N, C-alpha and C positions, 0 to 999 in steps of 0.2 A: 343107147342104153348105157347106163353107168352101173358097174358093180362095185359097191363100196361096203361090202359086208366085212366083219372082222375075221372072216375065215377064207384064206386063200383058195382052198379046195373048192368051196362053193362059188367064189368069184370066177375061178377058171372054168367050172362047169357051166356057169351062165355064159361066159365068153364063147365056149364051144357051141352052145345052142344058138347064140347070136350069129356066129360065123356060118353055121349050116343054113340059117334062115336069111342070110345076107342082111343082117341088121348091124349098123355101125355100133361099135362097142368100145367103151373105155373101162379099163380095170384099175381101180384105185390101189389094189394090192394083189399082185399075182402076175400071170403072163400078160404081156402087153396086148392091147387091142388095136383096132384100126382107126380109132377116133382120138384125136389129140385135142386136149383142152388147154389152151395157152393161158398164161398169166396176162391180164390185159390192164393197161394203163390208158385211161381215156379222159377226154375233156369235151367241151362243146364242139371244138374244131379239129380234133385229132383222136386217133386210136392207134395204140402200139401193142402188138401181141408178141409175147416171148415164150418160147418153148425149148426144152432140152430133149424133146422127143421121148419124154417119159424117164429119162436117165436121172434127172434130179429136179423134181418140182421145187425144192428149196432154192435152187439157183434161179429158176424162173421167177419165183416170188421175190428173191433178193433184187434181181434186175428191175422188176416192176416197181418195187418200193423205192429203189434208187432213182428211177425216172420220176416217180411221184414227188420225192423230196427235192431233187436237184432242179427239176423243171416245174415247180409248183405254178409258175406263171406262164406256162407254155401257150395257153389260149391267148393271153395278152400279147405274147411275141408274135403269134400267128396273125393277129389282127394288125399289129404294128407293121409287120412285113407286108401284109396285103395293102395297107394304106400307102406305105412308102414305095412299094413296087408299082402301084398304079401311077403315082406321081412321076417316078423315074422313067416309066415308059413314055411319058410326054416330054420329059426334059433331057433325057440322056439317050442319044441314038444308038450307042454301042452296047449291045447286050452284055459283053464281057465286063464293061465298067459297071453296069447296073448290078450284075451278079457279084462282082467284087465288093461293091458298097454294101449290099445286103448281107454278104458273108461277114464283113467287118462288124456290122451292127449286131448280128446274131451271136458273135463271139465277144461282144463288149460287156464286161462285168458291170460297168456303171449303168448300162441300159437295163440289164436284168434287175439290178438293185432298184432302179427307178420304177420298174414295172410293179414291184411290191407296193409302192406308195401310190402310183397313179399312172394310168395309160397315157394321159396327156403329158405328164412330166417326161416319161420315157420317149415319147414322140418328139418333144421339144429338144431333148438332148441329142437324139439321133439326127434330127434335121440340122442342128447347129454343128455337130461334129462331122457329119458325113455328106449332107446335102447342101449345106451352106445357104439355107433359106433365111 
């Protein structure tokens, strides 16, 4: 149950009733409840939830919006990493080296910029720079 009335007293009253009846409750304005609703950033291949435990919904929203802006092509990076990881498992026996290569790729601004244009272009750059295909 979510109480989102413009009256804190009423929201708190609803919260007390929910607590007695063991109903999960979120209070938009008033005493905190026991149900947390995080800010969620998601794509086809990921979901990230952020919460400040009710202390500052604005901060949760700010972080979610930052993720959405900064990593607009996160689904593309996930697909790229999946493809490269699969190939690296066949060609590189040392897990530490595979992990290091994938870490370099995910931190490479050129690859992120290429993802905006094309998945294929990003993969070509990653392979050239890090896998030497």
